[in-house]
C-alpha positions as CSV (number, residue, x, y, z in Angstrom):
1,M,0.0,0.0,0.0
2,N,1.6,3.2,-1.1
3,L,0.8,6.2,1.1
4,K,2.6,9.2,2.4
5,L,3.3,9.0,6.1
6,N,1.8,12.4,6.8
7,E,-1.4,11.3,5.0
8,L,-2.1,8.3,7.1
9,I,-5.3,8.5,9.1
10,I,-5.4,6.6,12.4
11,G,-8.5,6.3,14.6
12,V,-7.9,5.3,18.3
13,K,-10.6,3.8,20.4
14,G,-10.0,5.1,23.9
15,A,-7.8,8.0,25.1
16,G,-6.6,6.7,28.5
17,E,-3.0,6.2,29.6
18,L,-1.9,3.5,27.1
19,A,-3.9,5.0,24.2
20,S,-2.3,8.4,24.9
21,G,1.2,6.8,24.9
22,I,0.5,5.3,21.5
23,A,-0.9,8.6,20.2
24,C,2.2,10.5,21.4
25,R,4.5,7.9,19.8
26,L,2.7,8.1,16.5
27,F,2.4,11.9,16.5
28,K,6.2,12.3,17.2
29,S,6.9,10.0,14.4
30,N,5.1,12.4,12.0
31,I,1.9,10.5,11.9
32,K,-0.3,13.4,12.9
33,H,-3.7,12.6,11.4
34,I,-4.9,10.9,14.6
35,F,-8.4,11.1,16.2
36,M,-9.4,9.6,19.5
37,M,-12.8,8.4,20.5
38,E,-14.0,8.3,24.1
39,I,-17.0,7.7,26.4
40,D,-18.7,10.8,27.9
41,N,-17.2,10.3,31.4
42,P,-13.8,8.7,31.2
43,L,-12.2,7.6,34.5
44,A,-8.5,7.8,33.9
45,V,-6.3,7.2,37.0
46,R,-3.0,8.6,35.4
47,R,-4.8,11.8,34.5
48,Q,-1.7,13.9,33.8
49,V,-0.7,11.6,30.9
50,S,-4.2,10.7,29.5
51,F,-5.7,12.6,26.6
52,C,-9.2,11.7,27.7
53,E,-8.9,14.5,30.3
54,A,-9.6,16.8,27.4
55,V,-13.2,15.5,27.6
56,H,-13.4,17.1,31.0
57,D,-11.1,20.2,30.7
58,G,-11.3,21.0,26.9
59,K,-7.6,20.3,26.3
60,I,-4.5,18.6,27.8
61,I,-0.8,18.6,26.9
62,V,1.2,15.4,27.3
63,E,5.0,15.6,26.7
64,G,4.5,18.5,24.4
65,V,1.6,17.0,22.4
66,E,-1.7,18.8,22.7
67,A,-5.1,17.1,22.5
68,I,-8.3,19.1,22.4
69,K,-12.0,18.2,22.8
70,I,-14.2,18.4,19.7
71,T,-17.9,17.9,19.4
72,S,-18.3,16.9,15.8
73,C,-16.3,14.8,13.3
74,D,-16.4,17.9,11.1
75,Q,-13.9,19.5,13.4
76,I,-11.2,16.8,13.1
77,H,-9.5,18.3,10.1
78,Q,-9.3,21.7,11.7
79,S,-7.6,20.2,14.7
80,W,-5.1,18.5,12.5
81,D,-4.4,21.9,10.8
82,E,-3.7,23.3,14.3
83,N,-1.2,20.4,14.9
84,K,-3.4,19.0,17.7
85,I,-5.0,15.6,18.4
86,P,-8.8,15.7,18.5
87,V,-10.7,13.8,21.2
88,I,-14.4,13.3,20.6
89,V,-17.1,11.7,22.8
90,D,-18.0,8.9,20.4
91,P,-18.7,5.6,22.2
92,D,-20.2,4.1,19.1
93,W,-17.2,5.0,17.0
94,K,-19.3,6.8,14.3
95,C,-16.3,8.8,13.2
96,I,-14.7,5.7,11.8
97,K,-17.5,5.4,9.2
98,T,-17.2,9.1,8.5
99,L,-13.4,9.3,8.0
100,N,-12.6,5.8,6.8
101,P,-9.2,5.7,8.5
102,D,-6.3,3.6,7.3
103,V,-5.7,2.2,10.7
104,V,-8.0,1.6,13.7
105,V,-6.4,0.9,17.1
106,D,-8.5,-0.5,19.9
107,A,-6.8,0.8,23.0
108,I,-9.7,0.7,25.4
109,I,-8.0,-2.1,27.5
110,A,-11.4,-3.6,28.4
111,K,-9.8,-7.1,28.7
112,K,-12.4,-8.1,26.1
113,N,-13.4,-7.1,22.6
114,L,-16.3,-4.6,22.6
115,G,-17.0,-4.8,18.9
116,T,-13.8,-4.1,17.0
117,S,-13.5,-6.0,13.7
118,M,-11.2,-6.3,10.7
119,S,-13.8,-4.7,8.5
120,E,-13.3,-1.3,10.2
121,A,-10.1,-0.4,8.4
122,P,-7.4,-1.9,6.2
123,L,-5.4,-2.4,9.3
124,T,-6.9,-3.0,12.7
125,I,-4.8,-3.4,15.9
126,G,-6.1,-4.7,19.2
127,L,-4.3,-4.3,22.5
128,G,-4.3,-7.1,25.1
129,P,-6.8,-9.8,26.0
130,G,-10.0,-10.2,23.9
131,F,-8.3,-10.0,20.5
132,E,-7.3,-12.6,18.1
133,A,-5.0,-11.7,15.2
134,G,-6.4,-13.0,12.0
135,K,-9.9,-13.3,13.4
136,N,-11.2,-10.0,14.9
137,V,-8.1,-7.8,14.3
138,H,-5.3,-8.0,11.8
139,I,-2.6,-7.6,14.5
140,A,-2.7,-7.9,18.3
141,V,-0.2,-6.5,20.7
142,E,0.8,-8.1,24.0
143,T,0.1,-5.7,27.0
144,N,1.1,-8.0,29.9
145,R,4.3,-6.8,31.6
146,G,7.2,-9.2,31.3
147,H,9.3,-10.8,28.6
148,N,6.7,-10.5,25.9
149,L,5.5,-7.0,26.6
150,G,4.9,-5.2,23.2
151,R,5.2,-8.4,21.2
152,I,3.5,-8.2,17.8
153,I,1.1,-11.1,17.2
154,L,0.2,-11.9,13.6
155,K,-1.8,-15.0,14.5
156,G,-3.4,-15.9,17.8
157,C,-4.1,-14.1,21.0
158,P,-2.3,-12.1,23.7
159,E,-1.9,-13.6,27.1
160,P,-5.2,-13.9,29.1
161,N,-6.0,-11.4,31.8
162,T,-4.3,-12.5,35.0
163,G,-6.1,-10.0,37.3
164,I,-2.8,-9.1,38.9
165,P,-1.4,-5.6,38.4
166,G,2.0,-5.4,36.9
167,S,4.9,-5.5,39.3
168,T,6.7,-2.3,40.2
169,N,9.7,-2.7,42.6
170,G,8.1,-6.0,43.6
171,F,4.7,-4.5,44.4
172,T,1.5,-5.6,42.6
173,H,-1.9,-5.4,44.4
174,E,-0.3,-3.2,47.1
175,R,0.3,-0.3,44.8
176,V,-3.2,0.0,43.4
177,L,-5.9,1.9,45.3
178,R,-9.5,0.5,44.9
179,S,-12.8,1.8,46.1
180,P,-13.9,0.1,49.3
181,S,-17.6,0.6,48.5
182,T,-20.0,2.2,46.0
183,G,-20.4,5.9,46.5
184,T,-18.7,9.3,45.9
185,F,-14.9,9.4,45.8
186,R,-13.3,12.3,47.7
187,S,-9.7,13.1,48.3
188,D,-7.7,16.1,49.5
189,L,-4.5,14.8,48.0
190,D,-3.0,15.9,44.7
191,I,-1.2,13.7,42.2
192,G,2.5,13.8,42.9
193,V,2.4,14.0,46.7
194,V,4.6,11.6,48.7
195,V,2.6,9.2,50.8
196,K,3.2,6.6,53.6
197,K,1.9,3.1,54.1
198,G,-1.2,3.3,56.3
199,Q,-2.0,6.9,55.3
200,V,-5.6,7.8,54.5
201,M,-5.7,8.6,50.9
202,A,-9.3,9.2,50.2
203,N,-12.9,8.4,51.3
204,V,-15.8,6.7,49.6
205,N,-19.2,6.8,51.2
206,G,-17.6,7.0,54.7
207,N,-15.0,4.3,54.1
208,D,-11.4,5.3,54.1
209,V,-9.0,4.3,51.3
210,I,-5.6,3.4,52.9
211,A,-2.2,3.4,51.3
212,G,-0.6,-0.1,51.2
213,I,2.9,1.1,50.5
214,D,5.2,4.1,50.7
215,G,5.6,6.1,47.5
216,V,4.3,8.8,45.3
217,L,0.7,9.2,44.3
218,R,1.2,8.7,40.6
219,G,-2.4,8.9,39.7
220,Q,-6.0,9.1,40.9
221,I,-9.4,9.7,39.4
222,R,-11.1,13.0,39.5
223,N,-12.5,14.2,42.8
224,N,-16.2,13.8,43.6
225,T,-16.6,11.0,41.1
226,E,-19.3,8.3,41.6
227,V,-17.6,4.9,41.8
228,D,-18.5,1.3,42.1
229,I,-16.9,-1.0,44.7
230,R,-13.4,-2.3,43.8
231,L,-13.0,0.2,41.0
232,K,-9.4,1.3,40.5
233,I,-9.2,4.8,41.9
234,G,-5.5,5.5,42.4
235,D,-1.9,4.3,41.9
236,I,1.1,4.6,44.2
237,D,4.5,4.4,42.6
238,P,7.0,2.9,45.1
239,R,10.0,4.3,43.1
240,G,9.3,7.7,44.6
241,K,9.9,9.8,41.4
242,V,7.5,12.7,41.2
243,E,8.4,13.3,37.5
244,Y,7.0,9.9,36.6
245,C,3.5,11.3,37.3
246,S,3.6,13.6,34.3
247,T,5.5,11.4,31.8
248,I,4.5,8.5,29.8
249,S,5.2,5.1,31.4
250,E,7.7,2.6,30.1
251,K,4.8,0.2,29.3
252,A,2.9,2.8,27.3
253,R,6.1,3.7,25.4
254,A,6.8,0.1,24.6
255,I,3.3,-0.6,23.3
256,G,3.3,2.7,21.4
257,G,6.5,1.5,19.7
258,S,4.8,-1.8,18.8
259,V,1.8,0.0,17.2
260,L,4.2,2.1,15.2
261,E,6.1,-1.0,14.1
262,A,2.8,-2.7,13.1
263,V,1.8,0.4,11.0
264,L,5.1,0.7,9.3
265,S,5.2,-3.0,8.5
266,R,1.9,-2.8,6.7
267,Y,2.3,0.3,4.7
268,N,4.9,1.3,2.1
269,F,6.0,5.0,2.4
């Protein structure tokens, strides 16, 4: 397929942390005709590096790349002219039918396929569990931390969902903050603060959320958000680096590189 790199159109389902890492990697590789589709109330934890925050705040800049909220597919080309990534509330992915992108990336990370198919674009890419290369996507990418992270899969499936958060400095479940009940999430802490094990981090419906380890609050959902029990609401980084809060993670960079590889391997520029 002969196409100029700067003419390639890529639609990304989701605009959370991993999706944003992918979009940044593509954008900085001169693939700038990207549009991202989100739900109307995205619940990102790593909000400082998630383009879905534009849905709430109108815009966000991640590592020098700016994303803006748009309300119509008709505004996508104007966003590109302004060198920005458009983010639209489009849970049914209607913009795909309007723009006919060359590539569709499902980066929702729902641990299952919510409807992505190979018919949506000449190249469809699915991240993590729920996708099968050669069946519902052309290419799948491994998202599980470890030796195979970022592996390109041309036939078959990524590893199944383990239910265990990726290990950081040996911590898995301990570093993740989850809602103790259904109710309204409230916290007086800002992303980037240093916290101690046993510290009260937040409150949901009268129930305290307690830090399981020492570290830096790398991310948490927006204050006064309605949550369900066991929902992931925060993330403590035991490495203690405040700058990690506002920069793309090694996992998102790796997967972003894999998506870039998948795109370049399919098209001739």
